[in-house]
TORFILO-242620 format. One record per residue (C-alpha): residue in one letter; x, y, z. Coordinates in Angstrom, 3 decimals. Layout:
<atoms>
+--------+----------+----------+----------+
| residu |       xx |       yy |       zz |
+--------+----------+----------+----------+
|      a |        X |        Y |        Z |
...
+--------+----------+----------+----------+
</atoms>
This chain:
<atoms>
+--------+----------+----------+----------+
| residu |       xx |       yy |       zz |
+--------+----------+----------+----------+
|      m |  150.152 |  279.024 |   72.558 |
|      d |  153.068 |  276.638 |   72.143 |
|      l |  151.940 |  274.358 |   69.343 |
|      e |  155.152 |  272.333 |   69.620 |
|      t |  154.075 |  270.794 |   72.966 |
|      m |  150.523 |  270.055 |   71.860 |
|      p |  149.257 |  266.494 |   71.626 |
|      r |  148.974 |  265.326 |   68.034 |
|      e |  145.786 |  266.749 |   66.598 |
|      q |  143.683 |  264.923 |   64.037 |
|      l |  145.066 |  266.420 |   60.845 |
|      g |  141.739 |  266.893 |   59.085 |
|      i |  140.617 |  269.547 |   61.568 |
|      c |  142.911 |  272.262 |   60.229 |
|      a |  143.588 |  270.869 |   56.738 |
|      e |  143.364 |  273.071 |   53.671 |
|      g |  140.526 |  272.521 |   51.187 |
|      n |  140.050 |  269.468 |   48.978 |
|      l |  138.206 |  268.431 |   45.840 |
|      h |  136.009 |  265.752 |   47.465 |
|      s |  134.602 |  264.810 |   50.861 |
|      i |  132.524 |  262.113 |   52.535 |
|      y |  130.610 |  262.708 |   55.758 |
|      l |  129.430 |  259.736 |   57.807 |
|      m |  127.056 |  260.021 |   60.761 |
|      f |  126.643 |  256.948 |   62.977 |
|      n |  124.688 |  256.040 |   66.073 |
|      a |  126.194 |  253.437 |   68.390 |
|      k |  124.404 |  250.243 |   69.335 |
|      d |  123.662 |  249.595 |   72.990 |
|      h |  126.476 |  248.689 |   75.404 |
|      v |  129.260 |  248.589 |   72.794 |
|      e |  131.511 |  251.207 |   74.410 |
|      p |  134.279 |  248.813 |   75.626 |
|      l |  134.684 |  247.595 |   72.032 |
|      l |  134.043 |  250.942 |   70.388 |
|      r |  136.766 |  252.916 |   72.183 |
|      p |  139.691 |  250.856 |   70.776 |
|      c |  137.931 |  250.708 |   67.427 |
|      l |  137.702 |  254.515 |   67.218 |
|      a |  141.380 |  254.758 |   68.172 |
|      s |  142.220 |  252.360 |   65.332 |
|      v |  140.156 |  254.337 |   62.822 |
|      a |  141.764 |  257.625 |   63.916 |
|      q |  145.256 |  256.089 |   63.660 |
|      y |  144.369 |  254.651 |   60.229 |
|      i |  143.221 |  258.086 |   58.999 |
|      f |  146.376 |  259.675 |   60.433 |
|      e |  148.643 |  257.195 |   58.621 |
|      l |  146.742 |  257.541 |   55.337 |
|      t |  147.400 |  261.290 |   55.440 |
|      d |  151.067 |  260.533 |   54.836 |
|      q |  150.473 |  257.568 |   52.525 |
|      h |  148.214 |  259.600 |   50.236 |
|      a |  149.946 |  262.954 |   50.650 |
|      d |  150.012 |  263.417 |   46.869 |
|      s |  146.209 |  263.585 |   46.857 |
|      a |  145.976 |  265.534 |   50.152 |
|      f |  143.954 |  262.921 |   52.045 |
|      n |  142.874 |  263.989 |   55.547 |
|      g |  140.111 |  263.390 |   58.060 |
|      f |  138.986 |  263.321 |   61.644 |
|      v |  136.710 |  261.478 |   64.072 |
|      a |  134.343 |  263.406 |   66.373 |
|      i |  132.096 |  262.240 |   69.220 |
|      g |  128.589 |  263.608 |   69.712 |
|      a |  127.826 |  265.866 |   72.677 |
|      n |  125.039 |  263.559 |   73.849 |
|      y |  127.172 |  260.427 |   73.505 |
|      w |  130.433 |  261.662 |   75.031 |
|      d |  129.673 |  260.627 |   78.614 |
|      s |  128.735 |  257.097 |   77.540 |
|      l |  132.015 |  256.674 |   75.701 |
|      y |  134.439 |  258.601 |   77.926 |
|      s |  132.869 |  258.827 |   81.374 |
|      d |  136.010 |  259.971 |   83.218 |
|      s |  136.299 |  263.446 |   81.713 |
|      r |  134.411 |  265.785 |   79.414 |
|      p |  135.445 |  268.864 |   77.405 |
|      e |  134.471 |  271.827 |   79.551 |
|      l |  132.175 |  273.573 |   77.045 |
|      l |  130.736 |  270.562 |   75.222 |
|      k |  126.945 |  270.713 |   75.043 |
|      p |  124.162 |  269.761 |   72.608 |
|      f |  123.514 |  271.734 |   69.444 |
|      p |  121.839 |  275.102 |   70.184 |
|      a |  118.545 |  274.710 |   68.296 |
|      m |  116.940 |  278.055 |   67.456 |
|      q |  113.789 |  279.387 |   65.845 |
|      n |  112.614 |  282.858 |   64.889 |
|      n |  109.279 |  282.759 |   63.034 |
|      d |  110.044 |  280.888 |   59.789 |
|      l |  113.808 |  280.763 |   60.409 |
|      i |  114.696 |  277.441 |   62.000 |
|      a |  117.988 |  275.861 |   63.040 |
|      p |  117.019 |  272.374 |   64.226 |
|      a |  119.058 |  269.998 |   66.371 |
|      i |  119.540 |  266.434 |   65.088 |
|      e |  122.234 |  264.773 |   67.148 |
|      y |  124.407 |  261.795 |   66.195 |
|      d |  126.811 |  259.714 |   68.266 |
|      l |  129.759 |  259.771 |   65.872 |
|      f |  130.903 |  261.899 |   62.921 |
|      f |  133.597 |  260.839 |   60.453 |
|      h |  134.875 |  263.585 |   58.177 |
|      i |  137.205 |  262.480 |   55.357 |
|      r |  138.452 |  264.488 |   52.392 |
|      c |  140.776 |  263.919 |   49.465 |
|      d |  141.551 |  265.140 |   45.944 |
|      r |  140.857 |  261.599 |   44.661 |
|      y |  137.304 |  260.354 |   44.957 |
|      d |  138.281 |  256.685 |   44.596 |
|      i |  140.528 |  256.826 |   47.673 |
|      l |  137.728 |  258.440 |   49.675 |
|      h |  135.270 |  255.761 |   48.616 |
|      l |  137.752 |  253.044 |   49.588 |
|      v |  138.446 |  254.608 |   53.007 |
|      a |  134.740 |  255.130 |   53.742 |
|      n |  134.170 |  251.416 |   53.116 |
|      e |  137.136 |  250.534 |   55.346 |
|      i |  135.795 |  252.707 |   58.190 |
|      d |  132.360 |  251.137 |   57.859 |
|      q |  133.866 |  247.646 |   58.042 |
|      m |  136.062 |  248.544 |   61.036 |
|      l |  132.925 |  249.636 |   62.900 |
|      d |  130.830 |  246.665 |   61.770 |
|      g |  128.439 |  245.405 |   64.437 |
|      l |  129.020 |  248.375 |   66.749 |
|      v |  127.207 |  251.215 |   65.006 |
|      e |  124.466 |  252.025 |   62.515 |
|      l |  124.998 |  254.422 |   59.619 |
|      v |  122.312 |  257.110 |   59.915 |
|      d |  123.388 |  259.658 |   57.310 |
|      e |  125.960 |  259.915 |   54.547 |
|      e |  126.730 |  262.842 |   52.283 |
|      r |  129.389 |  263.355 |   49.643 |
|      g |  130.722 |  266.827 |   49.052 |
|      f |  132.693 |  268.396 |   46.228 |
|      r |  134.572 |  271.562 |   45.387 |
|      y |  132.348 |  273.697 |   43.184 |
|      m |  134.112 |  275.908 |   40.650 |
|      d |  136.778 |  278.026 |   42.407 |
|      s |  135.679 |  277.089 |   45.960 |
|      r |  132.189 |  278.545 |   45.592 |
|      d |  128.929 |  277.685 |   47.266 |
|      l |  126.124 |  276.543 |   44.947 |
|      t |  124.687 |  280.061 |   45.296 |
|      g |  127.641 |  281.127 |   43.115 |
|      f |  129.519 |  283.046 |   45.824 |
|      v |  133.005 |  282.174 |   47.063 |
|      d |  132.730 |  280.334 |   50.393 |
|      g |  135.151 |  280.557 |   53.293 |
|      t |  136.826 |  283.825 |   52.286 |
|      e |  137.101 |  284.865 |   55.938 |
|      n |  138.822 |  281.633 |   57.023 |
|      p |  142.016 |  281.971 |   59.068 |
|      k |  145.206 |  281.311 |   57.118 |
|      g |  148.386 |  279.348 |   57.832 |
|      r |  149.302 |  278.674 |   61.466 |
|      h |  146.416 |  280.867 |   62.573 |
|      r |  144.110 |  277.982 |   61.606 |
|      q |  145.459 |  275.939 |   64.551 |
|      q |  145.171 |  278.903 |   66.913 |
|      v |  141.486 |  279.320 |   66.028 |
|      a |  140.547 |  275.644 |   65.844 |
|      l |  142.524 |  273.822 |   68.554 |
|      l |  142.142 |  273.918 |   72.319 |
|      a |  145.238 |  274.808 |   74.309 |
|      e |  145.799 |  275.804 |   77.927 |
|      e |  142.130 |  276.697 |   78.558 |
|      d |  141.261 |  272.977 |   78.915 |
|      e |  144.453 |  271.011 |   79.581 |
|      d |  142.901 |  267.543 |   79.332 |
|      f |  141.700 |  268.255 |   75.817 |
|      r |  144.589 |  270.180 |   74.266 |
|      g |  144.701 |  269.642 |   70.527 |
|      g |  140.969 |  268.932 |   70.315 |
|      s |  138.248 |  270.985 |   68.683 |
|      y |  134.546 |  271.738 |   69.077 |
|      v |  132.715 |  270.762 |   65.888 |
|      h |  129.292 |  271.914 |   64.677 |
|      v |  127.688 |  270.462 |   61.567 |
|      q |  124.613 |  271.699 |   59.726 |
|      k |  123.256 |  270.352 |   56.466 |
|      y |  121.796 |  273.296 |   54.550 |
|      v |  119.439 |  272.554 |   51.658 |
|      h |  119.364 |  275.488 |   49.259 |
|      k |  116.245 |  276.831 |   47.548 |
|      l |  118.210 |  277.399 |   44.361 |
|      s |  115.254 |  278.006 |   42.055 |
|      h |  114.179 |  280.918 |   44.290 |
|      w |  117.727 |  282.197 |   44.633 |
|      q |  118.442 |  282.136 |   40.913 |
|      r |  115.388 |  284.255 |   40.183 |
|      l |  116.940 |  287.130 |   42.120 |
|      p |  118.854 |  289.812 |   40.208 |
|      q |  122.604 |  289.621 |   40.848 |
|      q |  122.561 |  292.943 |   42.724 |
|      a |  119.931 |  291.586 |   45.125 |
|      q |  122.036 |  288.455 |   45.685 |
|      e |  125.121 |  290.558 |   46.379 |
|      d |  123.206 |  292.722 |   48.875 |
|      i |  122.054 |  289.567 |   50.704 |
|      i |  125.629 |  288.244 |   50.935 |
|      g |  127.505 |  291.539 |   51.372 |
|      r |  130.047 |  290.742 |   48.652 |
|      t |  130.279 |  290.997 |   44.889 |
|      k |  129.557 |  287.714 |   43.171 |
|      q |  132.107 |  287.519 |   40.391 |
|      d |  135.262 |  288.895 |   41.985 |
|      d |  134.435 |  288.320 |   45.687 |
|      v |  134.985 |  291.883 |   46.890 |
|      e |  133.492 |  292.628 |   50.297 |
|      y |  131.199 |  295.642 |   50.549 |
|      a |  132.496 |  298.625 |   52.482 |
|      s |  131.229 |  298.498 |   56.064 |
|      e |  128.821 |  301.392 |   55.594 |
|      d |  127.360 |  299.773 |   52.465 |
|      k |  126.564 |  296.389 |   54.026 |
|      p |  122.856 |  295.935 |   54.781 |
|      l |  122.291 |  294.984 |   58.435 |
|      t |  120.539 |  291.856 |   57.129 |
|      s |  123.479 |  290.771 |   54.933 |
|      h |  125.118 |  287.434 |   55.651 |
|      i |  128.561 |  288.937 |   56.235 |
|      k |  127.191 |  291.555 |   58.627 |
|      r |  125.474 |  288.840 |   60.654 |
|      v |  128.453 |  286.461 |   60.943 |
|      n |  131.421 |  288.841 |   61.226 |
|      l |  131.161 |  289.404 |   64.984 |
|      k |  133.527 |  290.973 |   67.495 |
|      d |  133.876 |  290.514 |   71.241 |
|      e |  133.826 |  293.322 |   73.810 |
|      y |  137.541 |  293.961 |   73.174 |
|      g |  137.092 |  294.361 |   69.425 |
|      n |  138.599 |  290.970 |   68.545 |
|      s |  136.967 |  288.926 |   65.793 |
|      k |  134.999 |  285.864 |   66.927 |
|      e |  136.613 |  283.474 |   64.483 |
|      i |  135.801 |  279.928 |   63.448 |
|      l |  137.499 |  277.679 |   60.904 |
|      r |  134.978 |  276.595 |   58.281 |
|      q |  135.496 |  273.198 |   56.662 |
|      s |  132.296 |  273.388 |   54.599 |
|      m |  131.672 |  271.935 |   51.130 |
|      p |  128.744 |  271.820 |   48.709 |
|      f |  126.917 |  268.494 |   48.451 |
|      g |  124.008 |  267.019 |   46.650 |
|      t |  122.121 |  265.680 |   43.684 |
|      l |  119.444 |  267.186 |   41.465 |
|      h |  116.918 |  266.077 |   44.090 |
|      q |  118.546 |  267.880 |   47.031 |
|      q |  121.616 |  270.069 |   47.150 |
|      g |  123.196 |  272.649 |   49.366 |
|      l |  126.069 |  273.086 |   51.796 |
|      m |  127.498 |  270.844 |   54.484 |
|      f |  128.436 |  273.595 |   56.911 |
|      i |  131.181 |  272.534 |   59.304 |
|      s |  132.642 |  274.769 |   61.995 |
|      v |  135.709 |  273.777 |   64.018 |
|      c |  136.837 |  276.005 |   66.863 |
|      r |  138.594 |  276.007 |   70.246 |
|      t |  135.330 |  277.305 |   71.750 |
|      p |  131.714 |  276.538 |   70.787 |
|      r |  130.654 |  280.066 |   71.752 |
|      n |  131.778 |  281.711 |   68.504 |
|      f |  129.597 |  279.421 |   66.399 |
|      e |  126.658 |  279.794 |   68.783 |
|      d |  126.922 |  283.581 |   68.651 |
|      m |  127.028 |  283.524 |   64.836 |
|      l |  124.005 |  281.236 |   64.601 |
|      k |  122.041 |  283.428 |   66.984 |
|      s |  122.992 |  286.516 |   64.971 |
|      m |  121.774 |  284.813 |   61.790 |
|      i |  118.512 |  283.326 |   63.101 |
|      v |  117.438 |  285.601 |   65.964 |
|      g |  119.219 |  288.699 |   64.694 |
|      d |  120.419 |  291.801 |   66.505 |
|      a |  118.572 |  293.886 |   69.076 |
|      h |  116.554 |  295.466 |   66.265 |
|      g |  115.506 |  292.152 |   64.711 |
|      h |  117.888 |  292.209 |   61.741 |
|      s |  118.339 |  288.502 |   60.899 |
|      d |  120.275 |  286.978 |   58.009 |
|      h |  118.269 |  287.298 |   54.788 |
|      l |  120.305 |  284.474 |   53.227 |
|      m |  118.277 |  282.178 |   55.500 |
|      n |  115.240 |  282.900 |   53.320 |
|      y |  116.940 |  280.949 |   50.519 |
|      t |  118.368 |  277.984 |   52.392 |
|      q |  117.161 |  275.721 |   55.191 |
|      a |  119.189 |  273.901 |   57.818 |
|      v |  117.769 |  270.377 |   58.044 |
|      t |  120.250 |  269.097 |   60.643 |
|      g |  122.292 |  270.568 |   63.482 |
|      s |  124.809 |  268.474 |   65.411 |
|      s |  127.394 |  269.153 |   68.097 |
|      f |  130.586 |  267.103 |   68.456 |
|      f |  134.051 |  267.173 |   69.945 |
|      a |  137.052 |  265.970 |   67.950 |
|      p |  139.706 |  265.047 |   70.546 |
|      s |  143.402 |  264.826 |   69.788 |
|      l |  144.727 |  261.631 |   68.246 |
|      d |  146.700 |  261.028 |   71.441 |
|      f |  143.531 |  261.273 |   73.567 |
|      l |  141.786 |  258.643 |   71.414 |
|      l |  144.770 |  256.281 |   71.591 |
|      e |  145.282 |  256.711 |   75.343 |
|      s |  141.537 |  256.268 |   76.074 |
|      a |  141.222 |  253.076 |   74.050 |
+--------+----------+----------+----------+
</atoms>
């Protein structure tokens, strides 16, 4: 893939980790699309410019459009594989679908800048949309989930992040865009913390303190890593770029799981492996200690697409 000829992507899609995040989910009001398209282009351009202005605090972000709303907003063309969130259920394991029209993902190492930008975005969209959900994430310890395990260890590094996350020649009209899946996981931390550390490590498939992956033969078939580290028929890893962060208060806390990828199939296959399990019914035992309460499918087009479609 020749990244040099790509349209300008929204820089938050492949950005490295941050200390803070804000996630905004909106639904559009009726018949606002002619006004909303230029407004979204302005917000995306604003986020793009702030990335440079606040480079010292690593500000970044992106705008994504819901699978169910895409055709209302951009009726002329649609990303080839864009479809609603793949809701799944296997006995008590549930991955629900709760769709939104728009998703704004902003991150920064300064919380005050994030708060300011979130207010600016809300004002720029005033009268066109309704805020349905808002969460604020944070880096926990040395990039750990609230379960105490390092999160995102398997993420692609360097330029490989773009190769995993961004569409290229497979869908020419949407080069530089990315399929986005968001799930809000609420952890059952009191149950989790009652487990002995060895039991926790067996559920994850890694050591807790020093983040060493179990040898392949030692990983239980129900371990989280076994269920999400999938390969295709040619032996290639089915990779996604995770942009997840812990969120919450004492009342409710967990993980905002965010997958960005050049194909939605890798995420769908991982979710099915976790919830439904393999041919022998081995599902992800981590799902006994956390519950997805949302599941949303979006597409984050390139910045150039948003500006040209305004």
